[in-house]
C-alpha positions as CSV (number, residue, x, y, z in Angstrom):
1,M,31.3,-19.6,-35.6
2,N,32.1,-23.2,-34.6
3,D,34.1,-26.2,-35.7
4,I,32.5,-29.4,-35.7
5,L,34.9,-31.9,-34.2
6,P,34.7,-35.8,-34.6
7,T,33.4,-36.2,-31.1
8,D,30.4,-34.0,-32.1
9,S,30.1,-35.2,-35.8
10,A,27.9,-38.4,-34.9
11,K,25.0,-36.2,-33.9
12,W,25.4,-33.9,-37.1
13,E,25.5,-37.1,-39.4
14,F,22.4,-38.6,-37.5
15,F,20.5,-35.4,-38.1
16,E,21.5,-35.1,-41.6
17,E,20.7,-38.8,-42.5
18,T,17.3,-38.6,-40.8
19,V,16.0,-35.4,-42.3
20,T,17.3,-36.2,-45.8
21,R,15.7,-39.7,-45.7
22,V,12.3,-38.3,-44.7
23,A,12.4,-35.5,-47.3
24,R,13.1,-38.3,-50.0
25,Q,10.1,-40.4,-48.5
26,Y,7.9,-37.4,-49.5
27,G,9.1,-37.0,-52.9
28,Y,11.8,-34.3,-52.5
29,R,15.1,-34.3,-54.4
30,N,18.2,-32.4,-53.3
31,M,19.1,-29.0,-54.9
32,R,22.2,-26.8,-53.9
33,A,22.8,-23.2,-54.5
34,P,26.0,-21.0,-53.9
35,I,27.0,-19.5,-50.5
36,V,27.6,-16.2,-52.2
37,E,24.8,-14.3,-54.3
38,Y,24.5,-10.8,-55.6
39,T,23.4,-8.4,-52.7
40,P,20.3,-7.2,-54.6
41,L,18.9,-10.5,-54.4
42,F,18.4,-10.5,-50.7
43,V,17.3,-6.8,-50.6
44,R,14.5,-7.5,-53.2
45,S,13.3,-10.9,-51.8
46,I,13.9,-10.4,-47.8
47,G,12.9,-6.7,-47.7
48,E,14.9,-3.5,-47.5
49,V,13.3,-2.7,-44.1
50,T,13.9,-5.9,-42.3
51,D,16.6,-6.8,-39.5
52,I,18.4,-9.2,-42.0
53,V,19.0,-6.7,-44.5
54,E,19.6,-3.5,-42.3
55,K,21.9,-5.2,-39.5
56,E,22.6,-8.7,-40.2
57,M,24.0,-9.5,-43.7
58,Y,27.6,-10.1,-44.4
59,S,28.2,-8.0,-47.6
60,F,31.2,-6.9,-49.3
61,E,32.5,-5.6,-52.8
62,D,34.2,-7.8,-55.2
63,K,37.8,-6.5,-55.5
64,L,38.0,-7.3,-59.2
65,N,34.9,-5.7,-60.4
66,G,33.3,-3.9,-57.7
67,E,30.2,-6.2,-57.6
68,K,28.3,-6.2,-54.6
69,L,28.1,-9.6,-53.0
70,T,26.7,-11.2,-49.9
71,L,27.0,-14.5,-47.8
72,R,23.6,-15.9,-48.1
73,P,21.4,-15.1,-44.8
74,E,18.9,-17.6,-45.8
75,L,18.5,-20.4,-48.4
76,T,15.1,-19.7,-50.1
77,A,15.9,-16.6,-52.1
78,G,19.0,-18.5,-53.8
79,L,16.9,-21.7,-54.6
80,V,14.3,-19.5,-56.0
81,R,16.7,-17.6,-58.0
82,A,18.4,-20.8,-59.4
83,A,15.0,-22.3,-60.2
84,V,14.0,-19.1,-62.2
85,E,17.4,-19.1,-64.1
86,A,17.1,-22.9,-65.1
87,N,13.2,-22.7,-65.7
88,L,12.9,-25.5,-63.1
89,T,9.2,-25.3,-62.9
90,Y,8.6,-25.1,-66.6
91,N,7.2,-28.5,-66.8
92,G,5.4,-28.6,-63.5
93,P,5.6,-28.5,-59.7
94,V,8.9,-29.3,-58.0
95,R,9.7,-30.5,-54.5
96,V,13.4,-29.7,-53.3
97,Y,15.3,-29.9,-50.2
98,T,18.9,-28.5,-49.3
99,L,21.5,-28.4,-46.3
100,G,23.7,-25.6,-46.0
101,Q,25.5,-22.8,-44.1
102,V,24.0,-19.3,-44.0
103,F,25.5,-16.2,-42.3
104,R,24.1,-13.5,-40.1
105,H,25.6,-11.0,-37.9
106,E,23.3,-12.2,-35.1
107,R,22.8,-10.9,-31.4
108,P,24.4,-13.4,-29.0
109,Q,21.5,-15.8,-28.1
110,K,21.2,-19.3,-27.4
111,G,21.4,-21.5,-30.3
112,R,22.5,-18.5,-32.5
113,Y,25.7,-18.2,-34.4
114,R,27.1,-16.0,-37.1
115,Q,27.8,-19.0,-39.3
116,F,25.1,-21.5,-38.9
117,N,23.3,-24.4,-40.6
118,Q,19.8,-24.9,-42.0
119,F,17.8,-27.8,-43.5
120,D,15.5,-26.4,-46.0
121,V,12.5,-27.6,-47.9
122,E,10.8,-25.8,-50.7
123,C,7.6,-26.6,-52.8
124,F,7.7,-24.7,-56.1
125,G,4.2,-24.7,-58.1
126,F,1.8,-25.9,-55.6
127,D,-0.9,-23.5,-54.4
128,G,-3.3,-25.7,-52.3
129,P,-3.5,-26.0,-48.6
130,D,-2.7,-29.6,-49.0
131,V,1.0,-29.0,-49.8
132,D,1.1,-26.4,-46.7
133,A,-0.3,-29.3,-44.7
134,E,2.0,-31.9,-46.1
135,I,5.4,-30.1,-45.2
136,M,4.1,-29.7,-41.6
137,I,3.1,-33.4,-41.5
138,M,6.5,-34.1,-43.0
139,T,8.2,-31.9,-40.2
140,A,6.1,-33.7,-37.6
141,R,7.5,-36.8,-38.7
142,I,11.0,-35.6,-38.8
143,W,10.5,-34.8,-34.9
144,R,9.3,-38.3,-34.3
145,E,12.2,-39.8,-36.1
146,L,14.7,-37.5,-34.0
147,G,13.1,-38.4,-30.9
148,I,11.9,-35.0,-30.1
149,N,8.5,-34.7,-28.7
150,D,8.5,-31.2,-26.8
151,V,7.6,-28.9,-29.9
152,R,4.6,-27.3,-30.7
153,L,3.2,-26.2,-34.2
154,E,2.0,-22.6,-34.4
155,I,0.3,-21.3,-37.5
156,N,-1.1,-18.0,-38.8
157,S,-2.2,-16.6,-42.3
158,L,-0.6,-13.4,-43.5
159,G,-3.2,-13.0,-46.4
160,G,-2.7,-11.6,-49.6
161,V,-1.4,-8.1,-50.8
162,D,-4.7,-6.4,-50.6
163,E,-5.7,-7.9,-47.2
164,R,-2.0,-7.0,-45.7
165,A,-2.7,-3.5,-47.0
166,A,-5.8,-3.1,-45.1
167,Y,-4.4,-4.6,-42.0
168,R,-1.4,-2.4,-42.3
169,S,-3.6,0.8,-42.1
170,K,-5.3,-0.6,-39.0
171,L,-2.0,-1.3,-37.4
172,I,-0.5,1.9,-38.1
173,A,-3.5,3.7,-36.7
174,H,-3.1,1.5,-33.4
175,Y,0.6,2.3,-33.0
176,E,0.0,6.1,-33.6
177,A,-2.6,6.0,-30.7
178,N,0.1,4.4,-28.5
179,L,3.2,6.3,-29.8
180,P,4.8,7.2,-26.4
181,A,5.0,3.3,-25.6
182,L,6.9,2.5,-28.8
183,D,10.8,2.5,-28.8
184,D,13.0,4.1,-31.5
185,E,13.2,0.9,-33.5
186,A,9.6,0.5,-33.6
187,K,9.0,4.1,-34.5
188,K,11.4,3.8,-37.3
189,R,9.4,1.0,-38.8
190,L,5.9,2.5,-38.0
191,H,5.4,3.4,-41.7
192,S,7.8,1.4,-43.5
193,N,7.2,-2.1,-41.9
194,P,4.6,-2.0,-39.2
195,M,3.9,-5.8,-39.0
196,R,7.6,-6.2,-37.8
197,I,6.7,-4.2,-34.6
198,L,4.6,-7.3,-33.8
199,D,7.6,-9.3,-33.1
200,S,9.2,-6.8,-30.7
201,K,11.0,-7.9,-27.6
202,V,10.7,-4.4,-25.6
203,A,8.4,-4.8,-22.8
204,S,6.3,-1.6,-23.3
205,V,6.0,-2.4,-27.2
206,I,4.9,-6.1,-25.9
207,E,2.0,-4.6,-23.9
208,V,0.8,-2.3,-26.8
209,N,0.8,-5.5,-29.1
210,K,-1.7,-7.3,-26.8
211,S,-4.5,-5.1,-27.9
212,A,-3.1,-4.7,-31.6
213,P,-5.7,-5.7,-34.4
214,V,-5.3,-9.2,-35.7
215,L,-4.9,-9.8,-39.4
216,L,-7.0,-12.9,-39.3
217,D,-9.9,-10.4,-38.7
218,S,-8.9,-8.9,-42.4
219,L,-8.8,-12.2,-44.5
220,Q,-11.3,-12.3,-47.3
221,N,-13.0,-15.3,-48.6
222,E,-10.1,-16.9,-50.4
223,S,-7.5,-16.5,-47.9
224,R,-10.0,-17.7,-45.3
225,A,-10.8,-20.8,-47.1
226,H,-7.0,-21.7,-47.7
227,F,-6.4,-21.5,-43.7
228,E,-9.5,-23.3,-42.8
229,G,-8.5,-25.9,-45.3
230,L,-5.0,-26.2,-43.9
231,Q,-6.5,-26.7,-40.2
232,Q,-8.9,-29.2,-41.5
233,L,-6.1,-31.2,-43.1
234,L,-3.8,-31.0,-40.0
235,T,-6.6,-32.2,-37.8
236,E,-7.3,-35.2,-40.0
237,A,-3.5,-36.0,-40.0
238,N,-3.5,-36.0,-36.0
239,V,-0.9,-33.1,-36.2
240,Q,-1.8,-30.8,-33.1
241,F,-1.4,-27.1,-33.8
242,V,-2.4,-23.7,-32.2
243,V,-3.3,-20.5,-34.1
244,N,-0.9,-17.7,-33.3
245,P,-2.2,-14.6,-34.8
246,R,1.2,-12.9,-33.9
247,I,3.3,-14.8,-36.2
248,V,4.7,-12.5,-38.8
249,R,8.2,-14.2,-39.7
250,G,11.4,-12.1,-40.7
251,M,11.1,-11.8,-44.4
252,D,8.9,-9.7,-46.4
253,Y,8.2,-12.2,-49.1
254,Y,5.7,-14.4,-47.0
255,N,2.3,-14.4,-47.7
256,R,-1.0,-16.5,-46.6
257,T,0.4,-19.4,-44.6
258,A,3.1,-18.8,-42.0
259,F,4.1,-21.3,-39.4
260,E,6.6,-22.2,-36.6
261,F,7.7,-25.1,-34.5
262,V,8.4,-23.7,-31.1
263,T,10.0,-25.2,-27.9
264,D,9.9,-24.1,-24.3
265,R,12.6,-26.5,-23.3
266,F,15.3,-23.6,-22.7
267,G,12.9,-21.4,-20.6
268,S,11.6,-18.8,-23.0
269,P,10.0,-19.9,-26.5
270,L,12.5,-20.8,-28.9
271,T,11.6,-21.1,-32.8
272,V,13.6,-24.3,-34.2
273,C,11.6,-24.5,-37.5
274,G,9.8,-21.8,-39.5
275,G,8.5,-21.0,-42.8
276,G,5.4,-20.1,-45.0
277,R,4.0,-19.4,-48.3
278,Y,5.7,-17.0,-50.7
279,D,3.6,-16.8,-53.8
280,G,4.8,-13.7,-55.2
281,L,8.6,-14.3,-55.1
282,F,9.2,-16.1,-58.4
283,E,7.7,-12.9,-60.1
284,Q,9.5,-10.6,-58.0
285,L,12.9,-12.2,-59.1
286,G,11.9,-12.1,-62.8
287,G,10.1,-15.5,-63.2
288,K,6.7,-16.6,-64.1
289,A,3.9,-16.6,-61.5
290,T,4.7,-19.7,-59.5
291,P,3.0,-20.3,-56.1
292,A,5.5,-21.8,-53.3
293,I,5.8,-22.8,-49.8
294,G,8.8,-23.8,-47.8
295,F,10.6,-23.9,-44.4
296,G,13.9,-23.7,-42.7
297,M,15.1,-25.6,-39.8
298,G,18.0,-24.4,-37.7
299,V,20.3,-27.4,-37.4
300,E,22.2,-26.1,-34.3
301,R,19.0,-25.4,-32.4
302,V,17.8,-29.0,-33.0
303,L,21.2,-30.5,-32.1
304,M,20.7,-28.7,-28.7
305,M,17.5,-30.6,-28.2
306,L,19.0,-33.9,-29.2
307,G,21.3,-33.7,-26.0
308,D,23.3,-36.7,-25.3
309,S,20.7,-39.2,-26.2
310,T,21.7,-39.3,-30.0
311,P,22.5,-42.7,-31.5
312,V,26.4,-42.7,-32.2
313,T,27.9,-44.1,-35.2
314,T,30.3,-46.7,-33.7
315,L,33.0,-48.7,-34.9
316,D,32.2,-52.4,-35.3
317,A,35.7,-53.7,-34.6
318,Y,39.3,-52.3,-33.7
319,I,42.1,-54.5,-34.8
320,V,45.1,-54.8,-32.2
321,H,48.1,-56.4,-33.8
322,A,51.9,-56.6,-33.2
323,G,54.7,-57.8,-35.6
324,V,55.3,-57.6,-39.3
325,A,53.2,-60.8,-40.1
326,A,50.5,-59.7,-37.8
327,Q,50.2,-56.3,-39.5
328,K,49.8,-57.8,-42.7
329,A,47.1,-60.2,-41.6
330,A,45.3,-57.2,-39.8
331,S,45.3,-55.2,-43.0
332,A,43.8,-58.2,-45.0
333,L,41.2,-58.7,-42.3
334,A,40.3,-55.2,-42.2
335,E,39.6,-54.9,-45.9
336,T,37.7,-58.2,-45.8
337,L,35.5,-56.9,-43.0
338,R,34.7,-53.6,-44.8
339,D,34.1,-55.3,-48.0
340,A,31.2,-56.9,-45.8
341,G,30.0,-53.5,-44.9
342,L,31.5,-53.3,-41.3
343,A,33.2,-50.3,-39.9
344,V,36.9,-51.2,-38.8
345,A,39.7,-49.3,-37.5
346,Q,43.3,-50.8,-37.6
347,H,45.7,-49.7,-35.0
348,G,48.4,-47.5,-36.6
349,G,52.1,-46.9,-36.0
350,S,55.5,-48.1,-37.5
351,L,56.4,-51.6,-38.2
352,G,57.6,-53.0,-34.9
353,G,56.6,-50.0,-33.2
354,M,53.0,-50.4,-32.7
355,G,53.0,-50.3,-28.9
356,S,52.1,-53.0,-26.3
357,F,49.0,-55.1,-26.5
358,K,47.7,-53.4,-23.2
359,S,48.4,-49.8,-24.8
360,Q,46.6,-50.9,-28.1
361,M,43.5,-52.4,-25.9
362,K,43.1,-48.9,-24.4
363,K,42.8,-47.5,-27.7
364,A,40.5,-50.0,-29.0
365,D,38.3,-49.3,-25.9
366,A,38.4,-45.6,-26.3
367,S,37.5,-46.0,-30.0
368,G,33.9,-46.9,-28.9
369,A,34.3,-50.4,-31.1
370,R,32.0,-53.2,-30.1
371,F,35.0,-55.6,-30.5
372,A,38.6,-55.7,-30.2
373,L,40.2,-58.0,-32.8
374,V,43.7,-59.1,-31.6
375,I,46.4,-60.5,-34.0
376,G,49.8,-61.5,-32.8
377,D,52.5,-63.8,-34.3
378,N,50.7,-66.9,-33.3
379,E,47.5,-65.9,-34.8
380,A,49.2,-64.7,-37.9
381,A,50.8,-68.1,-38.2
382,T,47.5,-70.1,-37.5
383,G,45.2,-67.9,-39.6
384,T,42.9,-67.2,-36.3
385,V,41.9,-64.1,-34.5
386,A,41.4,-63.4,-30.9
387,V,37.9,-61.7,-30.5
388,K,37.1,-59.8,-27.4
389,P,33.6,-58.0,-26.9
390,L,33.8,-54.5,-25.6
391,R,30.2,-53.3,-25.9
392,D,26.7,-54.6,-26.3
393,V,24.6,-53.5,-29.2
394,H,23.3,-50.4,-27.1
395,G,26.8,-49.3,-26.9
396,A,27.1,-50.1,-23.1
397,A,30.5,-51.3,-22.0
398,I,30.7,-55.0,-21.1
399,Q,33.4,-57.7,-19.9
400,G,33.2,-60.2,-22.6
401,E,35.1,-63.5,-22.6
402,Q,37.9,-63.5,-25.4
403,A,37.3,-66.4,-27.8
404,I,39.9,-67.6,-30.7
405,I,38.0,-68.1,-34.0
406,A,39.3,-68.7,-37.6
407,G,39.8,-65.4,-39.6
408,S,37.3,-66.6,-42.2
409,A,34.5,-66.7,-39.5
410,V,35.2,-63.1,-38.1
411,T,32.6,-61.5,-40.2
412,A,29.8,-63.9,-39.1
413,H,30.8,-63.6,-35.5
414,L,30.5,-60.0,-35.6
415,R,27.2,-59.9,-37.2
416,A,25.8,-62.6,-34.7
């Protein structure tokens, strides 16, 4: 679990502003659910025989009433639970997004933490491939807005209940014929959740998976038409993709469309965003039949990709001052500039003990501000301000000439 310090927060703010702005452009509204839910919610939705439920959830018993509670390991189940309880889709389909913390007892791995953050998008009440395509097109726009260009979209179809049942039988037969190559974990899942074996990282199992049957071959007409429609829509939108028949995702609630955005930037393939369709989850949690699709984006992993090139939120000005009259003038100027929408920091200290102009200028430079505004006794008496440029519009340090201007003209000067 990590702290997010002020030196890192600009990246987070840039990410959050970007994804929420794009989501709103596509008609999504914000929705929020609690961090803690009843444990059965996740067992029922994610699946009892999954890594998340078996190994990774932080669960505990309420000391007051003995109820079994869990820190949410993902966001979809809580949002669906809230939508069911509030009859959110009673009057028609709904598009929502959320940002929040999730908790998993993860194995140490690049970009994985036990408390991490996700940006989550959900579409409730849509059953066509057009909305499947829409959220992938929207995600492609997010990558462009963030300045990330080395991700690829991989898609698959998991079919419906009957199709997966037929495929499951073929898969079990394949693994039983190769039983000596399976590790203990794969053998444990052979009859309870054989599709999860396709995601194994064990070398011998990976080799067996190369010749495993493909679920796409078990699709019937309706599922096949849905998947082909999705591919056609993505092609028409100029969103590049590859069909990866091995994508299975980590939750049992997925059906039909499954997708991942993957990067190879860090050596081995790393999924930075993944999701899919979960048409049966509303009924599973006690609601009416409601088709749905969504995705989760790992914020920490995306921030790793942003590196140090992220636009930094900078101050417009840092006010340097010395003396009682100068401090009062500095405070008044700061509020005037803030009223005009500018970001301003005023040097702090005690009356008569603010430090020398030289030490204050060092603080001004360290603040990252574009301008230092200097007010001494003379400026306070004449209603003027000494303005010194510190950085250009791109944030690069410059050696600008200091100018004395009227206090009433500072706002326009900073915006010029």
